[in-house]
C-alpha positions as CSV (number, residue, x, y, z in Angstrom):
1,M,-42.4,-88.5,-109.1
2,P,-45.5,-87.1,-110.8
3,S,-45.3,-84.3,-113.4
4,T,-46.7,-80.9,-112.9
5,E,-49.6,-81.9,-115.1
6,E,-50.3,-85.1,-113.3
7,L,-50.3,-83.2,-110.0
8,L,-52.7,-80.5,-111.2
9,R,-55.0,-83.3,-112.4
10,L,-54.9,-85.0,-109.1
11,E,-55.4,-81.8,-107.1
12,Q,-58.6,-81.2,-109.0
13,Q,-59.8,-84.5,-107.7
14,V,-58.7,-84.4,-104.0
15,L,-58.4,-80.9,-102.8
16,F,-61.0,-78.3,-101.9
17,P,-61.3,-75.8,-104.8
18,N,-60.8,-72.7,-102.3
19,Y,-57.5,-71.4,-103.9
20,A,-57.1,-69.7,-107.3
21,R,-53.6,-71.2,-107.7
22,Q,-51.1,-70.3,-110.4
23,P,-50.4,-73.4,-112.7
24,L,-46.8,-73.9,-111.1
25,V,-45.6,-76.6,-108.7
26,I,-42.8,-74.9,-106.9
27,D,-40.0,-77.4,-106.2
28,R,-37.3,-75.4,-104.4
29,G,-36.2,-71.9,-103.4
30,E,-33.0,-70.1,-102.6
31,G,-32.8,-66.5,-101.5
32,C,-35.3,-64.4,-103.7
33,Y,-35.5,-67.1,-106.3
34,L,-37.9,-70.1,-106.9
35,W,-37.7,-73.1,-109.2
36,D,-40.6,-75.1,-110.5
37,K,-40.5,-78.9,-111.1
38,E,-39.4,-78.2,-114.7
39,G,-36.3,-76.4,-113.4
40,R,-37.6,-72.9,-114.5
41,R,-36.3,-70.1,-112.3
42,Y,-38.4,-67.2,-110.9
43,L,-37.5,-63.9,-109.2
44,D,-40.0,-64.0,-106.2
45,L,-41.4,-60.6,-105.0
46,V,-44.2,-62.2,-103.0
47,A,-42.2,-64.3,-100.5
48,G,-45.2,-66.5,-99.6
49,I,-47.2,-63.3,-99.0
50,A,-44.6,-61.6,-96.8
51,V,-43.7,-64.8,-95.0
52,C,-40.2,-65.8,-96.1
53,S,-38.7,-62.8,-94.4
54,V,-35.0,-63.9,-94.6
55,G,-35.3,-65.5,-98.0
56,H,-36.1,-69.0,-99.1
57,C,-34.1,-71.8,-97.5
58,H,-31.6,-69.5,-95.7
59,P,-28.8,-71.7,-94.4
60,R,-29.0,-70.6,-90.9
61,L,-32.7,-70.9,-90.7
62,V,-32.5,-74.5,-92.3
63,E,-29.7,-75.4,-89.7
64,A,-31.9,-74.2,-86.8
65,I,-34.9,-76.1,-87.9
66,S,-32.9,-79.3,-88.7
67,D,-31.1,-79.2,-85.3
68,Q,-34.4,-78.7,-83.4
69,A,-36.1,-81.4,-85.5
70,G,-33.5,-83.7,-84.5
71,R,-34.0,-83.2,-80.8
72,L,-37.6,-82.4,-80.2
73,L,-40.5,-81.6,-82.6
74,H,-43.5,-81.1,-80.2
75,V,-44.3,-80.9,-76.6
76,S,-47.6,-79.5,-75.2
77,N,-47.9,-76.3,-73.3
78,G,-48.4,-78.5,-70.2
79,F,-44.6,-78.2,-70.1
80,H,-42.1,-75.3,-70.1
81,I,-40.8,-74.9,-73.6
82,E,-37.2,-73.3,-73.7
83,N,-37.4,-71.7,-77.3
84,Q,-40.9,-70.2,-76.5
85,T,-39.5,-68.4,-73.4
86,L,-36.5,-67.2,-75.4
87,L,-38.6,-66.0,-78.3
88,A,-40.9,-64.1,-75.9
89,R,-38.0,-62.4,-74.5
90,A,-36.5,-61.5,-77.9
91,L,-39.9,-60.0,-79.0
92,T,-40.5,-58.1,-75.9
93,E,-37.0,-56.7,-75.8
94,R,-37.6,-55.4,-79.3
95,S,-41.1,-53.8,-78.7
96,F,-43.3,-52.0,-76.5
97,A,-44.6,-55.1,-74.8
98,D,-44.0,-56.9,-71.5
99,R,-45.3,-60.4,-72.4
100,A,-46.1,-62.6,-75.4
101,V,-48.5,-65.4,-76.2
102,F,-48.1,-67.6,-79.3
103,C,-50.4,-69.1,-81.8
104,N,-50.2,-70.6,-85.2
105,S,-51.4,-68.0,-87.8
106,G,-52.3,-64.3,-88.3
107,A,-56.0,-65.1,-87.9
108,E,-55.4,-66.9,-84.7
109,A,-53.4,-63.9,-83.6
110,I,-56.2,-61.5,-84.2
111,E,-58.7,-64.0,-82.5
112,T,-56.5,-64.0,-79.5
113,A,-56.2,-60.1,-79.5
114,L,-59.9,-59.7,-79.7
115,K,-60.4,-62.1,-76.9
116,L,-57.7,-60.5,-74.8
117,A,-59.5,-57.1,-75.2
118,R,-62.8,-58.3,-74.0
119,K,-61.4,-60.3,-71.2
120,Y,-59.3,-57.2,-70.0
121,H,-62.4,-55.1,-69.7
122,Y,-64.4,-58.0,-68.2
123,E,-61.8,-58.6,-65.5
124,K,-61.8,-54.7,-64.7
125,G,-65.5,-55.1,-64.0
126,D,-66.5,-53.1,-67.2
127,K,-68.4,-56.1,-68.7
128,G,-70.3,-54.0,-71.2
129,R,-67.3,-53.3,-73.3
130,F,-67.4,-55.7,-76.1
131,R,-67.5,-53.7,-79.3
132,F,-64.5,-53.0,-81.7
133,I,-63.9,-50.2,-84.1
134,N,-62.4,-51.5,-87.4
135,F,-61.8,-49.8,-90.8
136,H,-63.0,-50.0,-94.3
137,N,-60.8,-51.9,-96.7
138,A,-59.1,-53.7,-93.8
139,F,-58.2,-57.5,-93.8
140,H,-57.7,-59.4,-90.5
141,G,-58.2,-63.0,-91.4
142,R,-60.6,-65.7,-92.4
143,T,-61.7,-67.3,-89.1
144,M,-65.0,-66.1,-87.8
145,G,-63.9,-63.4,-85.5
146,A,-61.1,-62.2,-87.9
147,L,-63.6,-62.3,-90.8
148,S,-66.1,-60.2,-88.8
149,A,-63.3,-57.7,-88.3
150,T,-62.8,-57.7,-92.1
151,P,-65.5,-55.4,-93.5
152,R,-65.3,-56.6,-97.1
153,P,-68.3,-58.3,-98.7
154,K,-66.2,-60.5,-101.0
155,Y,-64.8,-62.3,-97.9
156,Q,-67.9,-62.3,-95.7
157,E,-70.5,-63.4,-98.3
158,G,-72.0,-66.7,-97.5
159,F,-70.7,-66.9,-93.8
160,Q,-73.2,-64.8,-92.1
161,P,-74.4,-64.2,-89.3
162,L,-71.0,-62.9,-88.3
163,V,-69.6,-62.3,-84.8
164,P,-71.4,-59.2,-83.5
165,G,-69.9,-56.1,-82.1
166,F,-67.8,-54.3,-85.0
167,D,-68.3,-50.7,-85.9
168,T,-66.6,-49.7,-89.1
169,A,-64.9,-46.2,-89.9
170,P,-63.3,-45.0,-93.0
171,F,-59.5,-45.6,-92.8
172,G,-57.8,-42.2,-91.8
173,D,-61.0,-40.6,-90.5
174,L,-60.5,-39.6,-86.9
175,D,-63.9,-37.9,-86.7
176,A,-65.7,-40.9,-87.7
177,V,-63.7,-42.9,-85.1
178,R,-64.7,-40.5,-82.3
179,K,-68.5,-40.7,-83.3
180,L,-68.3,-44.5,-83.2
181,T,-66.4,-44.6,-79.9
182,G,-68.5,-45.1,-76.7
183,P,-68.8,-46.9,-73.4
184,E,-69.3,-50.2,-75.1
185,T,-66.0,-49.9,-77.2
186,A,-63.4,-52.4,-76.0
187,A,-60.7,-51.6,-78.6
188,I,-59.7,-50.0,-81.8
189,L,-58.2,-52.5,-84.4
190,V,-56.0,-51.1,-87.1
191,E,-53.3,-52.0,-89.6
192,P,-50.6,-49.4,-89.7
193,I,-50.4,-50.2,-93.3
194,Q,-53.4,-52.0,-94.9
195,G,-51.9,-54.9,-96.7
196,E,-54.7,-56.8,-98.5
197,G,-56.4,-53.6,-99.0
198,G,-53.7,-52.5,-101.5
199,V,-50.7,-51.2,-99.3
200,F,-52.1,-48.1,-97.8
201,P,-50.0,-46.6,-95.0
202,A,-52.0,-44.9,-92.2
203,P,-52.1,-41.1,-93.0
204,P,-49.7,-38.8,-90.9
205,G,-51.2,-38.4,-87.4
206,F,-53.8,-41.1,-87.8
207,L,-52.2,-43.5,-85.3
208,A,-51.5,-40.7,-82.8
209,G,-55.2,-39.7,-83.2
210,L,-56.3,-43.2,-82.5
211,R,-54.1,-43.3,-79.4
212,E,-55.6,-40.2,-78.0
213,I,-59.1,-41.5,-78.7
214,A,-58.5,-44.8,-77.1
215,K,-56.9,-43.2,-74.1
216,A,-59.8,-40.7,-73.6
217,S,-62.5,-43.4,-73.9
218,G,-60.9,-46.2,-71.9
219,A,-60.6,-48.3,-75.0
220,L,-57.5,-50.3,-76.1
221,L,-55.5,-49.8,-79.2
222,I,-54.7,-53.1,-81.1
223,Y,-52.3,-53.0,-84.1
224,D,-52.4,-55.8,-86.7
225,E,-48.7,-55.9,-87.8
226,I,-49.2,-59.5,-89.3
227,Q,-48.0,-58.2,-92.7
228,C,-46.4,-54.9,-92.1
229,G,-44.4,-55.9,-89.0
230,F,-41.3,-57.9,-88.4
231,G,-38.7,-55.7,-90.3
232,R,-40.8,-55.4,-93.4
233,T,-40.8,-51.5,-93.4
234,G,-37.2,-51.0,-92.3
235,K,-38.0,-51.0,-88.6
236,W,-39.0,-53.9,-86.4
237,W,-42.5,-52.7,-86.3
238,S,-44.3,-50.5,-88.8
239,H,-45.7,-48.1,-86.1
240,Q,-42.3,-47.3,-85.0
241,H,-42.2,-44.9,-87.9
242,D,-45.1,-42.9,-86.3
243,N,-43.7,-43.4,-82.8
244,V,-47.1,-44.4,-81.6
245,E,-47.3,-47.6,-79.5
246,P,-50.3,-49.9,-79.2
247,D,-51.6,-51.8,-76.1
248,I,-51.9,-55.0,-78.1
249,M,-50.1,-56.1,-81.2
250,A,-50.8,-59.2,-83.5
251,L,-47.9,-60.8,-85.5
252,A,-47.5,-63.8,-87.8
253,K,-46.3,-64.1,-91.5
254,G,-42.6,-63.3,-91.5
255,L,-42.0,-64.1,-87.8
256,G,-41.3,-67.7,-88.4
257,G,-39.2,-67.2,-91.5
258,G,-41.4,-69.4,-93.4
259,T,-42.7,-71.7,-90.6
260,P,-46.3,-71.2,-89.2
261,I,-46.3,-69.1,-86.1
262,G,-48.3,-66.1,-84.8
263,A,-47.9,-64.1,-81.6
264,V,-49.8,-61.5,-79.7
265,L,-47.8,-58.9,-77.5
266,A,-49.2,-56.8,-74.8
267,R,-48.5,-54.6,-71.8
268,E,-48.3,-56.3,-68.4
269,E,-51.7,-55.3,-67.0
270,I,-53.4,-56.7,-70.1
271,A,-51.5,-59.8,-70.5
272,Q,-52.3,-60.9,-66.9
273,V,-55.9,-61.4,-67.6
274,L,-55.2,-64.7,-69.6
275,K,-55.0,-66.9,-66.6
276,P,-54.6,-70.7,-66.9
277,G,-57.6,-72.1,-68.7
278,T,-58.7,-68.9,-70.3
279,H,-56.9,-69.5,-73.7
280,A,-54.8,-72.3,-75.1
281,S,-53.7,-74.0,-78.3
282,T,-52.3,-77.4,-78.9
283,F,-49.5,-76.4,-81.3
284,A,-48.9,-72.8,-80.2
285,G,-45.3,-71.8,-79.5
286,G,-43.8,-75.3,-80.1
287,P,-40.1,-75.9,-80.0
288,L,-39.7,-76.1,-83.8
289,V,-41.3,-72.9,-84.9
290,C,-39.9,-70.9,-82.0
291,A,-36.4,-72.1,-83.0
292,A,-37.1,-70.9,-86.5
293,A,-38.3,-67.5,-85.3
294,L,-35.2,-67.0,-83.2
295,A,-33.0,-67.9,-86.2
296,A,-35.0,-65.3,-88.2
297,I,-34.5,-62.6,-85.6
298,D,-30.7,-63.4,-85.6
299,I,-30.4,-63.4,-89.3
300,I,-32.3,-60.1,-89.5
301,E,-30.0,-58.4,-87.1
302,S,-26.7,-60.0,-88.2
303,Q,-27.2,-59.2,-91.8
304,D,-28.7,-55.7,-91.1
305,L,-31.8,-56.5,-92.9
306,L,-33.8,-53.8,-91.4
307,A,-31.5,-51.2,-93.0
308,N,-31.7,-53.3,-96.2
309,A,-35.4,-53.3,-96.2
310,A,-35.4,-49.5,-95.8
311,E,-32.6,-48.8,-98.3
312,T,-33.5,-51.4,-101.1
313,G,-37.3,-50.8,-100.6
314,A,-36.6,-47.0,-101.2
315,Y,-34.5,-48.0,-104.2
316,L,-37.1,-50.1,-105.7
317,Q,-39.9,-47.5,-105.0
318,A,-37.8,-44.9,-106.8
319,R,-37.2,-47.3,-109.8
320,L,-41.0,-47.9,-110.0
321,Q,-41.7,-44.2,-109.8
322,D,-39.2,-43.5,-112.5
323,L,-41.1,-45.7,-114.9
324,A,-44.1,-43.5,-115.0
325,P,-42.9,-40.9,-117.8
326,S,-42.4,-43.8,-120.3
327,L,-45.7,-45.5,-119.6
328,S,-48.4,-42.9,-121.0
329,G,-50.3,-42.4,-117.8
330,L,-50.5,-46.1,-116.7
331,I,-49.1,-45.6,-113.3
332,K,-51.5,-43.9,-111.0
333,D,-49.6,-44.4,-107.7
334,V,-46.5,-45.8,-106.1
335,R,-46.8,-46.2,-102.5
336,G,-45.7,-48.1,-99.3
337,R,-42.8,-48.1,-97.1
338,G,-39.6,-50.4,-97.0
339,L,-40.2,-53.7,-98.8
340,M,-44.0,-53.4,-98.6
341,L,-44.9,-51.6,-101.8
342,A,-47.8,-51.2,-104.4
343,L,-48.0,-50.0,-107.8
344,Q,-51.5,-48.9,-108.8
345,M,-52.4,-48.5,-112.4
346,T,-55.0,-46.4,-114.1
347,R,-56.7,-49.5,-115.7
348,E,-57.2,-53.1,-114.8
349,A,-54.7,-55.6,-115.8
350,P,-56.1,-59.0,-114.6
351,K,-53.6,-61.1,-116.7
352,L,-50.5,-59.2,-115.6
353,R,-49.6,-61.7,-112.9
354,D,-49.7,-64.6,-115.5
355,D,-47.7,-62.5,-117.9
356,A,-45.1,-61.8,-115.3
357,R,-44.8,-65.5,-114.4
358,A,-44.1,-66.4,-118.0
359,A,-41.3,-63.8,-118.0
360,G,-39.9,-65.2,-114.9
361,L,-41.1,-62.9,-112.2
362,I,-43.5,-63.8,-109.4
363,I,-45.8,-61.0,-108.4
364,N,-49.1,-60.5,-106.5
365,Q,-52.2,-58.4,-107.3
366,T,-54.4,-57.2,-104.5
367,S,-56.8,-56.1,-107.1
368,P,-56.8,-56.0,-111.0
369,D,-55.2,-52.7,-111.0
370,T,-52.7,-53.0,-108.2
371,I,-49.5,-54.9,-107.9
372,R,-48.1,-55.7,-104.4
373,F,-44.5,-56.2,-103.7
374,V,-43.5,-58.0,-100.5
375,P,-40.2,-59.7,-101.4
376,P,-37.8,-61.3,-98.9
377,L,-35.9,-58.7,-96.8
378,T,-32.8,-59.9,-98.3
379,L,-33.6,-58.3,-101.8
380,T,-30.6,-56.6,-103.3
381,P,-30.5,-53.6,-105.6
382,R,-29.3,-55.9,-108.4
383,E,-32.3,-58.0,-107.8
384,A,-34.6,-55.0,-107.7
385,D,-33.1,-54.0,-111.1
386,E,-33.8,-57.5,-112.5
387,A,-37.4,-57.1,-111.4
388,I,-37.9,-53.9,-113.2
389,D,-36.2,-55.1,-116.3
390,L,-38.8,-58.0,-116.3
391,L,-41.8,-55.9,-115.4
392,F,-41.2,-52.9,-117.6
393,P,-41.9,-54.5,-121.0
394,L,-45.2,-55.9,-119.7
395,L,-46.2,-52.5,-118.3
396,K,-45.1,-50.9,-121.5
397,Q,-47.4,-53.4,-123.6
398,L,-50.3,-52.4,-121.2
399,A,-49.7,-48.7,-121.8
400,G,-49.9,-49.2,-125.5
């Protein structure tokens, strides 16, 4: 087998250079830990960017995938797929929605949600409704529609012209949303917690205000819960903390426990507009990934991981906040909900990720001054303590 050095050299020759990768080749994982090819162990507070919801290689997840792989890997949506139907039932029973449609990623879920909103108004005879209201600092994906909904120049540069029809408001500003909403507005698209933007929860009352604006104007309300949903905040869906339901919701990331699956959930009247031939995907909702998602749901419920995300998340947040007095003003803010947290510093620390990795800790920075924590939902208080023990000396060195 090639060494890490050999693989890195080969990668430079054969792969597109579109990822800024850490110089590790991950060989295996278990729970909240990863091991590289040289056998070094790392505590993982990233979980594949909020993907490995039940931890790395959970035995029941592996068993479900292995069993399904031994029976049927793929069949097209020209046939009825048992696991797909069972997963749709599991998701609708646990949400506001009446129906589900599946895809392969978060960006595809956003594309589907945008298409669904436009098609809904079209079928109602309101063909002039094609515009969307989105928000500064949002992130919805990299495909052209999702990218167009992501009003951040660093992602959009070089890919213009973008898909038209997006009007951008400041996150949390209901007055700005009201001014932008009109007879052409098809939907309001919002993350209940902005993830890539730095883990910013919607301000109190904001989602309720968006619900009122959408209802009054005839627009739909779409939640992007790709990162903040599926148990990450201590409830199945982040918007449940505000008790404000959407019309459409996009999911992905943690849904498959580490396998690539996305979904869009919607109310009955809206879902019905996607008739045969209006939308499709070769791989969407295949038996393998749906088996994984069903196993992930079962693990979350049987191990009470919603409560664990809430309790261990609050514990980790408190531990991070307790560091502030010892760090000479370095910590500007600790925010988030459940096991979706951010620590923002008063100065940039672009090498902190690398220093943490050298210490045995995998973290992610959404910007040079902000660390994002999205570990597996199985994280224990002991592992949270270990993370603090590894991180604190690095922060202390930065504080000077």
